[in-house]
SERO-4910 file (N, C-alpha, C, O; in steps of 0.05 Angstrom, whole numbers):
BEGIN
 pado doro    nc1    nc2    nc3   cac1   cac2   cac3    cc1    cc2    cc3    oc1    oc2    oc3
  Met    A     12    -21      2     -1     -5     -5     17     23      3     35     24     19
  Ala    A      6     44    -14     23     67    -16     20     89     15      4     87     34
  Asp    A     41    108     10     43    115     37     23    144     32     26    158     51
  Gly    A     12    151     21    -13    162     12    -38    161     17    -56    175     26
  Glu    A    -35    134      7    -58    116     13    -74    113     39    -96    116     50
  Arg    A    -44    102     42    -48     96     88    -63    111     98    -82    104    112
  His    A    -57    147     91    -60    169    108    -84    183     88    -91    206     94
  Lys    A    -97    172     66   -135    181     61   -144    159     68   -149    164     92
  Gly    A   -149    140     66   -159    115     74   -167     97     45   -163    102     21
  Thr    A   -177     80     56   -179     68     17   -210     64     25   -220     66     48
  Gln    A   -224     59     -4   -263     63     -3   -257     34    -23   -239     29    -40
  Thr    A   -276     23    -15   -278     -3    -36   -312     -4    -29   -324      7    -10
  His    A   -325    -21    -53   -351    -15    -59   -356    -53    -61   -340    -71    -57
  Ala    A   -384    -53    -68   -388    -75    -73   -419    -72    -90   -429    -50    -93
  Arg    A   -429    -91    -97   -458    -90   -103   -474   -117   -106   -472   -133   -124
  Leu    A   -489   -117    -84   -518   -137    -73   -520   -149    -96   -529   -139   -117
  Asn    A   -510   -170    -93   -539   -187   -105   -553   -204    -96   -547   -216    -76
  Ser    A   -583   -207   -114   -601   -233    -96   -594   -256    -87   -611   -269    -97
  Leu    A   -583   -268    -76   -586   -294    -63   -617   -309    -47   -631   -299    -29
  Asn    A   -622   -336    -60   -643   -357    -47   -667   -339    -66   -687   -328    -56
  Asn    A   -663   -340    -90   -689   -317    -97   -705   -295    -78   -729   -289    -75
  Ser    A   -681   -285    -69   -700   -260    -44   -710   -238    -68   -732   -227    -64
  Gly    A   -697   -232    -90   -693   -211   -108   -680   -173    -91   -683   -149    -98
  Val    A   -664   -187    -64   -656   -161    -58   -636   -149    -71   -619   -166    -76
  Gln    A   -629   -130    -79   -613   -116    -93   -598    -95    -77   -609    -89    -56
  Gly    A   -575    -82    -82   -568    -69    -66   -539    -53    -75   -531    -51    -98
  His    A   -526    -43    -52   -497    -26    -62   -480    -31    -25   -493    -27     -4
  Ala    A   -454    -39    -26   -443    -31     -1   -418    -13    -15   -407    -15    -37
  Ala    A   -416      8      8   -387     18     19   -376     16     34   -391      8     52
  Val    A   -349     16     44   -336      6     64   -305     29     67   -285     15     63
  Arg    A   -301     46     71   -278     59     76   -267     58    103   -276     68    123
  Thr    A   -242     40    101   -221     33    112   -193     62    125   -189     80    109
  His    A   -186     63    140   -172     76    156   -153     68    175   -160     68    198
  Tyr    A   -126     59    166   -116     34    196   -139     17    204   -153      5    187
  Arg    A   -143     16    232   -171      1    231   -200      8    236   -218     -6    244
  Lys    A   -201     39    227   -234     44    233   -243     43    202   -228     40    183
  Leu    A   -272     47    202   -284     32    183   -306     46    174   -321     37    192
  Arg    A   -314     54    167   -338     78    155   -359     63    140   -363     77    120
  Val    A   -373     44    137   -390     31    121   -421     36    118   -436     42    136
  Glu    A   -426     33     89   -450     49     82   -467     24     68   -456     12     49
  Val    A   -496     16     77   -494     -6     59   -526      5     56   -539     10     76
  Asp    A   -539      9     27   -567     16     14   -582    -14      3   -568    -25    -13
  Ala    A   -607    -30     10   -609    -58     -2   -642    -44      4   -652    -31     23
  Arg    A   -653    -51    -18   -685    -65    -29   -691    -89    -33   -679   -109    -42
  Gly    A   -719    -85    -21   -727   -110    -31   -727   -136    -14   -734   -159    -16
  Leu    A   -718   -124      0   -709   -143     38   -752   -150     41   -772   -139     30
  Ala    A   -747   -176     63   -771   -177     73   -780   -147    102   -770   -141    124
  Lys    A   -800   -135     86   -801   -116    105   -818   -118    137   -841   -128    141
  Gly    A   -807   -110    150   -815    -96    171   -804   -118    195   -812   -121    218
  Leu    A   -779   -135    175   -766   -156    199   -740   -147    196   -733   -134    176
  Pro    A   -720   -152    219   -691   -151    220   -674   -165    202   -682   -186    191
  His    A   -653   -156    198   -639   -166    176   -607   -160    184   -599   -137    184
  Ala    A   -590   -183    190   -572   -184    204   -553   -185    174   -557   -198    154
  Gln    A   -529   -162    184   -513   -160    158   -478   -162    172   -470   -158    195
  His    A   -465   -169    153   -444   -175    173   -420   -165    147   -430   -163    125
  Ile    A   -395   -160    147   -371   -161    138   -361   -195    142   -360   -204    165
  His    A   -356   -211    119   -352   -241    113   -323   -230    106   -318   -209     94
  Phe    A   -299   -254    119   -279   -257    114   -267   -281    125   -275   -288    147
  Gly    A   -242   -297    109   -233   -317    116   -207   -326    105   -202   -321     81
  Ala    A   -191   -335    118   -164   -343     95   -165   -369     78   -152   -375     58
  Lys    A   -187   -386     92   -190   -410     71   -213   -403     47   -213   -409     23
  Ala    A   -227   -393     57   -251   -370     46   -237   -364      6   -214   -359     -2
  Arg    A   -261   -367     -7   -264   -369    -39   -255   -335    -46   -242   -325    -65
  His    A   -270   -323    -18   -277   -285    -30   -291   -290    -52   -275   -295    -70
  Glu    A   -319   -291    -62   -340   -293    -69   -363   -301    -58   -365   -311    -35
  Cys    A   -380   -298    -74   -416   -297    -62   -422   -328    -68   -423   -333    -92
  Pro    A   -425   -341    -58   -440   -374    -53   -457   -371    -87   -468   -353    -98
  Thr    A   -454   -399    -93   -480   -403   -122   -490   -419   -107   -481   -425    -85
  Val    A   -512   -430   -117   -525   -462   -114   -515   -480   -128   -518   -504   -123
  Ala    A   -501   -471   -147   -491   -494   -167   -465   -510   -159   -456   -530   -168
  Lys    A   -456   -489   -133   -422   -507   -120   -425   -502    -91   -405   -507    -77
  Asp    A   -457   -490    -74   -447   -494    -54   -480   -498    -36   -485   -491    -13
  Asp    A   -497   -509    -53   -522   -520    -43   -514   -552    -36   -520   -568    -53
  Asn    A   -499   -564     -9   -490   -577    -10   -513   -605     -5   -501   -626    -12
  Asn    A   -537   -610      3   -558   -623      5   -575   -624    -19   -590   -643    -25
  Asn    A   -571   -600    -33   -592   -605    -67   -617   -602    -61   -634   -620    -64
  Asp    A   -625   -567    -45   -651   -569    -49   -657   -536    -48   -675   -521    -41
  Phe    A   -624   -534    -62   -643   -504    -80   -638   -483    -59   -649   -462    -63
  Arg    A   -627   -484    -45   -628   -462    -17   -606   -461     -6   -598   -481      6
  Leu    A   -590   -437     -7   -559   -437     16   -567   -422     37   -578   -400     40
  Thr    A   -555   -446     56   -556   -433     76   -528   -412     92   -508   -405     80
  Thr    A   -531   -410    105   -504   -391    124   -479   -411    118   -459   -410    104
  Ala    A   -488   -424    132   -470   -451    133   -450   -454    105   -426   -446    103
  Glu    A   -469   -471     82   -462   -467     61   -456   -455     50   -443   -463     31
  Gly    A   -460   -418     55   -444   -392     41   -418   -395     51   -399   -384     39
  Gln    A   -413   -413     81   -383   -398     83   -360   -404     79   -341   -391     88
  Pro    A   -358   -424     64   -331   -425     46   -330   -417     21   -313   -429      7
  Ala    A   -342   -402     12   -353   -375    -12   -345   -348      2   -332   -333    -12
  Tyr    A   -353   -338     35   -348   -312     46   -329   -316     64   -310   -300     63
  Gly    A   -328   -345     91   -316   -348    109   -345   -335    130   -368   -329    124
  Pro    A   -322   -334    165   -331   -330    177   -354   -296    181   -356   -276    166
  Ile    A   -364   -301    199   -366   -260    211   -347   -248    215   -329   -263    223
  Lys    A   -341   -223    214   -317   -214    217   -323   -179    236   -316   -171    258
  Val    A   -338   -168    216   -355   -150    225   -387   -147    233   -403   -156    217
  Ser    A   -394   -138    251   -429   -141    258   -441   -116    248   -435    -96    260
  Leu    A   -456   -113    228   -464    -83    216   -499    -80    241   -523    -82    238
  Thr    A   -478    -75    264   -511    -71    281   -508    -40    276   -492    -25    265
  Arg    A   -533    -37    290   -539     -2    284   -533     14    315   -535     38    319
  Thr    A   -526     -9    337   -514      3    364   -497    -21    368   -494    -42    356
  Gly    A   -479     -6    397   -460    -28    410   -447    -40    389   -445    -32    365
  Asp    A   -437    -63    402   -422    -77    390   -412    -85    368   -408    -62    360
  Thr    A   -403    -98    349   -400    -99    320   -378   -111    321   -361    -94    316
  Ser    A   -364   -139    325   -355   -156    339   -366   -183    319   -390   -184    316
  Ala    A   -353   -199    309   -373   -229    313   -383   -247    330   -393   -269    326
  Ala    A   -377   -234    350   -400   -240    386   -422   -233    381   -441   -247    390
  Ser    A   -428   -208    365   -454   -197    353   -476   -209    327   -501   -208    324
  Gly    A   -458   -218    313   -464   -241    285   -492   -246    292   -506   -246    272
  Leu    A   -508   -251    319   -531   -253    317   -555   -245    341   -572   -257    354
  Ala    A   -545   -216    339   -561   -204    354   -579   -180    338   -576   -157    332
  Val    A   -597   -199    336   -625   -202    327   -633   -176    330   -638   -164    310
  Thr    A   -635   -163    358   -654   -142    355   -636   -112    359   -647    -90    366
  Arg    A   -605   -116    354   -600    -89    339   -578    -85    310   -557    -76    301
  Phe    A   -607   -103    305   -586   -109    275   -615    -85    255   -637    -83    266
  Pro    A   -612    -75    237   -630    -56    219   -654    -76    213   -653   -100    207
  Thr    A   -679    -57    218   -706    -65    195   -707    -66    174   -683    -65    166
  Ala    A   -728    -70    150   -732    -56    134   -758    -50    134   -774    -65    122
  Pro    A   -767    -27    148   -805    -22    157   -812    -23    113   -822    -44    106
  Lys    A   -808     -6     93   -804    -17     76   -796    -35     61   -811    -32     41
  Gly    A   -783    -52     56   -764    -67     51   -736    -52     38   -719    -62     23
  Glu    A   -735    -28     46   -705    -27     54   -686    -17     73   -693     -1     89
  Ile    A   -663    -24     73   -641    -16     89   -627     14     83   -626     18     59
  His    A   -620     28     94   -601     44     84   -583     45    117   -595     52    137
  Tyr    A   -556     38    117   -549     34    133   -519     54    141   -503     52    122
  Asp    A   -510     68    159   -482     83    158   -467     77    180   -479     58    192
  Arg    A   -456     80    186   -437     70    212   -409     69    212   -396     56    195
  Asn    A   -396     87    239   -368     86    230   -361     61    257   -374     61    278
  Thr    A   -340     43    250   -332     27    279   -305     15    268   -296     22    246
  Arg    A   -294     -2    283   -262     -7    285   -259    -31    278   -280    -44    277
  Thr    A   -238    -41    272   -233    -68    268   -210    -80    273   -198    -67    290
  Thr    A   -195   -103    266   -176   -116    268   -159   -106    246   -168    -96    225
  Lys    A   -129   -109    252   -113    -98    226   -118   -116    201   -122   -108    178
  Ala    A   -118   -154    213   -125   -164    196   -151   -161    175   -148   -163    150
  Val    A   -170   -157    183   -200   -158    171   -191   -116    153   -193   -111    129
  Ala    A   -188   -109    161   -182    -86    150   -171    -88    127   -183    -77    108
  Arg    A   -149   -100    124   -121   -106    102   -138   -129     81   -129   -131     58
  Ala    A   -163   -146     88   -176   -158     81   -198   -147     67   -214   -164     59
  Ile    A   -205   -123     62   -217   -103     50   -211    -91     32   -221    -88     10
  Arg    A   -186    -81     45   -169    -71     24   -162    -84     -2   -162    -73    -24
  Arg    A   -155   -117      7   -141   -130    -14   -158   -137    -30   -150   -152    -47
  Gly    A   -194   -128    -28   -218   -140    -44   -223   -173    -33   -231   -192    -47
  Asp    A   -216   -175    -10   -220   -212      3   -242   -211     19   -249   -231     31
  Ala    A   -255   -187     21   -281   -186     43   -315   -195     34   -319   -213     16
  Val    A   -326   -189     40   -351   -206     32   -368   -192     51   -365   -193     75
  Val    A   -388   -178     37   -423   -162     51   -433   -184     56   -424   -204     45
  Val    A   -452   -185     70   -475   -210     70   -500   -201     79   -498   -195    103
  Ile    A   -524   -198     70   -550   -188     86   -567   -212     89   -576   -222     68
  His    A   -573   -221    108   -586   -241    112   -625   -246    122   -640   -231    134
  Gly    A   -627   -255    119   -661   -257    120   -681   -259     97   -687   -240     82
  Val    A   -693   -286     94   -711   -288     73   -732   -293     87   -733   -307    107
  Asp    A   -752   -282     77   -776   -290     87   -792   -313     57   -798   -302     37
  Tyr    A   -797   -345     60   -786   -353     36   -816   -357     34   -821   -358     10
  Asn    A   -839   -360     50   -870   -364     47   -884   -332     48   -908   -329     51
  Gly    A   -868   -316     44   -885   -287     41   -907   -279     62   -929   -268     61
  Asn    A   -889   -292     84   -922   -288    114   -916   -265    125   -930   -258    143
  Gly    A   -896   -250    117   -887   -231    138   -869   -228    163   -860   -207    171
  Lys    A   -865   -259    177   -843   -266    190   -829   -275    185   -825   -283    163
  Tyr    A   -814   -276    204   -790   -310    203   -802   -331    216   -806   -325    239
  Asp    A   -808   -351    210   -826   -373    222   -809   -399    212   -791   -395    195
  Phe    A   -815   -425    222   -801   -442    221   -809   -464    205   -799   -486    206
  Gly    A   -831   -455    187   -850   -467    177   -836   -478    140   -839   -499    127
  Ser    A   -824   -455    136   -820   -468    107   -782   -476    104   -771   -489     87
  Ala    A   -773   -467    121   -733   -471    120   -731   -484    145   -709   -492    150
  Gly    A   -752   -487    164   -743   -500    191   -723   -488    209   -713   -466    204
  Lys    A   -715   -501    231   -692   -487    244   -666   -478    233   -656   -494    217
  Ser    A   -648   -450    239   -629   -441    241   -607   -464    245   -608   -477    266
  Glu    A   -586   -469    226   -561   -480    229   -542   -475    252   -529   -490    267
  Leu    A   -544   -436    251   -532   -430    277   -536   -421    305   -520   -414    321
  Asp    A   -562   -424    305   -575   -424    330   -602   -443    332   -620   -429    322
  Pro    A   -613   -466    339   -635   -479    327   -667   -459    344   -689   -464    335
  Lys    A   -660   -436    371   -674   -422    376   -686   -408    358   -709   -402    363
  Leu    A   -671   -397    328   -679   -387    300   -683   -393    278   -667   -406    265
  Pro    A   -714   -383    266   -711   -399    249   -700   -383    216   -696   -359    209
  Ala    A   -699   -409    202   -667   -410    184   -673   -383    165   -655   -369    156
  Glu    A   -710   -379    158   -706   -349    136   -687   -332    162   -668   -321    150
  Ala    A   -687   -327    187   -680   -314    200   -650   -303    194   -643   -280    198
  Thr    A   -633   -323    183   -609   -333    179   -588   -340    144   -565   -338    136
  Asp    A   -611   -347    134   -599   -354    108   -607   -327     99   -625   -312    106
  Pro    A   -579   -323     73   -570   -307     65   -589   -292     42   -598   -307     26
  Ala    A   -594   -266     40   -608   -250     18   -594   -252     -2   -598   -263    -24
  Thr    A   -570   -236      7   -552   -209    -18   -530   -223     -1   -531   -238     19
  Cys    A   -508   -212    -21   -482   -212    -22   -466   -198    -46   -473   -191    -68
  Gly    A   -447   -198    -36   -420   -178    -49   -401   -171    -42   -397   -160    -20
  Val    A   -379   -178    -66   -350   -172    -63   -343   -148    -52   -358   -130    -60
  Leu    A   -325   -139    -35   -325   -107    -30   -293   -103    -57   -277   -121    -62
  His    A   -293    -86    -64   -274    -80    -88   -261    -50    -87   -274    -32    -77
  Arg    A   -240    -47    -96   -232    -19   -102   -249    -10   -123   -246     13   -132
***
């Protein structure tokens, strides 16, 4: 990284594309300055009135891409779970919560994630991360994922259409399955 770039920060962007036939589209931008992050996310087509967990994912062994049904649907049910997506995008590194902690430990802090009253999220927050994650974002190895798919269209996350989440059996899979994904690039 050039010295001038280090002092000005680095801007990365991701086009968010639909997963799981959610219809969700959007854009994310992350500016890194050392370990500081400014994260902006705009997405539309989300399940209305429901919370949507959103994260920056990265893993040294990940493919640094968004998952596809062709490559990652391990049980051939034509649905991607968060676990099936992890080989593509890696584990949670930054939780894009509205308030409080933004570490991976807040990955399922459902009450602190944005809701989508009109099916849209407009998120803007400053936070800090580790040197390794900031470096991954600058390199284009980090992925933004927004979760939450109301498969049966009943206006709530329930266990009826997709069962339990593999991340936490107290949560429906509808709440944790990925709805949209995009790789951060300069």
